C-alpha positions, 0 to 999 in steps of 0.5 A: 920069256915063255915059249909055246910049242909052236914058237920053237924051231924044229931040228931041220930049221935050226940047221939052216940057222947054225949051218948044221948037217948039209949046210954050206958056207961061201968062200969069197976071194976078192981083189980090193983094188979092182973089185973082182971077186971069185967065190963058191960054196964050201962045206965049212970055213975051215976050207976057206984058206989062202991056198983055196983062193990061190987054187980058185982064182984064174991064172993071171989074176990077184986076190987081196982078201978072203972072207967066209960067210955063213948061209944067212949072209952074215957073220963069218971071218976074213982078212 
């Protein structure tokens, strides 16, 4: 496939696709049974850990799963 110069993404456009410098992802802690969810933007999925959820879910609430998603709303990981 041949691409023309105007078909190629610029460096700043690639950042939004791949989550480069300045990009954020979302860490979401959820209770599978009640549907309650707590989430926030973080700098990378490495920050989205069980201890992150422990510290961001309100006292008295229980989370049962976490997921980290990229800036395009797809991909990521969770358990």
